[in-house]
C-alpha positions as CSV (number, residue, x, y, z in Angstrom):
1,M,155.3,88.8,11.3
2,L,157.0,88.5,14.6
3,I,159.1,85.6,15.5
4,F,159.9,84.8,19.0
5,V,162.6,82.7,20.2
6,F,162.5,80.9,23.4
7,S,166.0,79.7,24.5
8,L,165.9,77.1,27.1
9,P,168.5,77.4,29.9
10,D,171.2,75.1,29.4
11,S,172.1,72.8,32.2
12,E,175.2,75.1,33.0
13,E,172.8,77.2,34.8
14,K,170.6,74.9,36.4
15,P,170.9,76.0,40.1
16,T,172.9,73.7,42.1
17,Y,174.8,73.2,45.4
18,I,177.9,71.6,46.9
19,R,178.5,71.0,50.5
20,F,182.2,70.2,51.9
21,L,183.7,70.2,55.3
22,V,186.7,72.4,56.6
23,S,188.4,72.7,60.0
24,N,187.5,75.7,61.8
25,A,191.3,77.2,61.0
26,A,190.5,76.7,57.2
27,A,187.0,78.0,57.8
28,G,188.5,81.3,59.2
29,S,190.9,81.4,56.4
30,V,188.2,81.0,53.9
31,I,186.1,84.0,55.7
32,G,189.3,86.2,56.0
33,K,189.6,89.3,57.9
34,G,186.4,90.9,58.3
35,G,184.7,88.6,55.8
36,A,187.0,90.1,53.1
37,T,188.1,86.8,51.6
38,I,184.7,85.2,51.4
39,T,183.4,88.3,49.8
40,D,185.8,88.4,47.3
41,F,185.3,84.8,46.4
42,Q,181.9,85.4,45.9
43,S,182.2,88.2,43.6
44,Q,184.8,86.5,41.6
45,S,182.9,83.4,41.3
46,G,178.9,84.5,41.1
47,A,178.1,81.7,43.6
48,R,176.8,82.2,47.1
49,I,179.3,80.6,49.6
50,Q,177.9,79.9,53.4
51,L,179.4,78.5,56.4
52,S,178.0,76.5,59.2
53,R,178.6,78.6,62.7
54,N,181.8,77.8,64.6
55,Y,180.0,75.4,66.9
56,E,177.7,73.8,64.0
57,F,179.9,70.6,63.0
58,F,179.3,67.8,60.8
59,P,178.2,64.9,63.2
60,G,181.3,62.9,64.3
61,T,184.0,65.3,63.1
62,S,185.0,68.9,64.5
63,D,184.5,70.2,61.0
64,R,182.2,73.0,59.7
65,I,180.1,72.9,56.5
66,I,180.9,74.9,53.4
67,M,178.0,75.3,51.2
68,I,178.1,76.6,47.8
69,S,175.2,77.5,45.6
70,G,174.6,79.0,42.2
71,G,174.8,77.8,38.3
72,I,177.4,74.7,38.1
73,D,180.1,77.0,36.5
74,D,179.7,79.5,39.3
75,A,179.9,76.8,42.1
76,L,182.8,75.1,40.6
77,K,184.8,78.2,40.4
78,A,184.2,78.9,44.0
79,V,185.2,75.6,45.0
80,E,188.5,76.0,43.2
81,L,189.0,79.4,44.7
82,I,188.7,78.1,48.1
83,I,190.6,74.6,47.6
84,A,193.3,76.7,46.2
85,K,193.6,79.0,48.9
86,L,193.7,76.1,51.3
87,L,196.3,74.4,49.4
88,S,198.5,77.4,49.1
89,E,198.5,77.7,53.1
90,I,200.0,74.1,53.3
91,P,203.7,74.2,54.3
92,T,206.2,72.7,51.8
93,E,209.6,71.7,52.7
94,D,212.3,73.5,50.9
95,G,213.4,72.1,47.4
96,D,210.0,70.0,47.4
97,D,208.5,70.6,44.0
98,A,205.7,68.2,44.4
99,E,202.3,70.0,44.3
100,P,200.4,70.2,47.6
101,R,197.7,67.9,48.1
102,M,194.9,67.8,50.6
103,R,191.7,65.9,51.2
104,V,188.3,67.3,50.4
105,R,185.5,66.0,52.1
106,L,182.1,66.5,50.1
107,V,178.8,65.9,52.0
108,V,176.2,64.4,49.9
109,P,172.8,63.2,50.8
110,N,172.6,59.0,51.0
111,S,169.7,59.0,48.7
112,A,171.7,60.7,45.8
113,C,175.0,58.7,46.3
114,G,173.9,55.9,43.9
115,S,173.7,58.1,41.1
116,I,177.5,58.7,41.5
117,I,178.3,54.9,42.5
118,G,176.4,53.6,39.6
119,K,175.7,49.9,39.2
120,G,178.3,47.7,40.3
121,G,180.4,50.7,41.1
122,S,180.9,51.7,37.5
123,I,180.2,55.5,37.8
124,I,182.7,56.2,40.2
125,K,185.2,53.9,38.8
126,S,185.0,55.7,35.5
127,F,185.2,59.1,37.3
128,I,188.6,58.2,39.1
129,E,189.9,57.0,36.0
130,E,188.9,60.2,34.1
131,S,189.8,62.6,36.7
132,H,193.1,60.2,38.3
133,A,191.8,61.7,41.8
134,G,191.3,59.3,44.6
135,I,187.4,59.1,45.6
136,K,186.0,57.0,48.3
137,I,182.3,57.3,49.5
138,S,182.0,56.4,53.2
139,P,179.2,54.1,54.1
140,L,176.4,55.8,56.2
141,D,177.3,56.3,59.7
142,T,174.7,54.6,61.6
143,S,175.8,55.7,65.0
144,F,173.9,58.9,64.6
145,S,170.3,58.9,64.1
146,G,168.8,61.1,61.9
147,L,171.9,61.8,59.8
148,T,171.0,61.1,55.8
149,D,174.7,62.6,54.4
150,R,177.6,60.6,53.7
151,L,180.9,61.9,53.0
152,V,182.8,61.8,49.4
153,T,186.7,61.8,49.9
154,L,188.7,63.0,47.2
155,T,192.4,63.0,47.2
156,G,194.8,64.3,44.6
157,T,196.2,67.7,42.9
158,L,194.1,70.7,42.8
159,E,193.5,69.9,39.0
160,E,192.6,66.4,39.8
161,Q,190.2,67.2,42.4
162,M,188.7,69.9,40.7
163,H,187.9,67.5,37.7
164,A,186.5,64.7,39.8
165,I,184.1,67.5,41.7
166,D,183.1,68.7,38.2
167,L,182.0,64.9,37.4
168,I,180.2,64.5,40.5
169,L,178.6,67.7,40.7
170,S,177.3,67.3,37.0
171,K,175.9,63.9,38.0
172,L,174.3,64.8,41.4
173,T,172.6,68.0,39.8
174,D,170.7,65.7,37.3
175,D,169.4,63.7,40.3
176,P,166.1,64.7,41.6
177,H,166.8,63.4,45.0
178,Y,170.0,66.0,45.3
179,S,168.0,69.1,44.8
180,Q,165.4,68.5,47.4
181,T,168.2,68.7,50.3
182,M,169.3,72.1,48.8
183,H,167.4,74.2,51.0
184,A,168.7,72.9,54.4
185,P,172.5,72.9,54.3
186,F,173.5,72.4,58.0
187,S,170.4,70.4,59.3
188,Y,172.1,68.3,62.0
189,A,170.1,69.8,64.9
190,G,168.2,67.0,65.2
191,V,171.0,64.3,64.5
192,T,171.8,62.4,67.7
193,C,174.6,59.6,68.7
194,H,173.3,56.6,69.8
């Protein structure tokens, strides 16, 4: 008698993506000389890392978009590698033992923001309490017609931000609206300013 065992892939390996903004200088640092850094980060994490071209900015900013895709664990590893690299390049004053901090701005479709805000802000409040990171969701910028993304700004140490990103990404990955936008990472060509 043959017994077949089928294992369902667990949610950790559900394909997902995350997008966030970086300055042009930071994008150069992430890419590295001849693409060495980005190639290394992809092989270390197992995730795919893409950057918008140096003239493709998020509307209303001069920042480029990084998109990381893969399983949740791989995507989180890639985000951590990138943020740690950028944090390591922040100049510190002599004798300053404080952990370097920076702002991370995630790009989230407006249609999926409700899943991380929750009723009366309950989910985002719990994420802030659990991660100790600052989390702010911008309103949809109506001065750009066709813009359907909002910015989620995170502040805190690397550990706090990564905890917040883990909570946010896990919630977004379960939202059907979120996966629908996975195949259009840098689609701002039709977005115009009023």
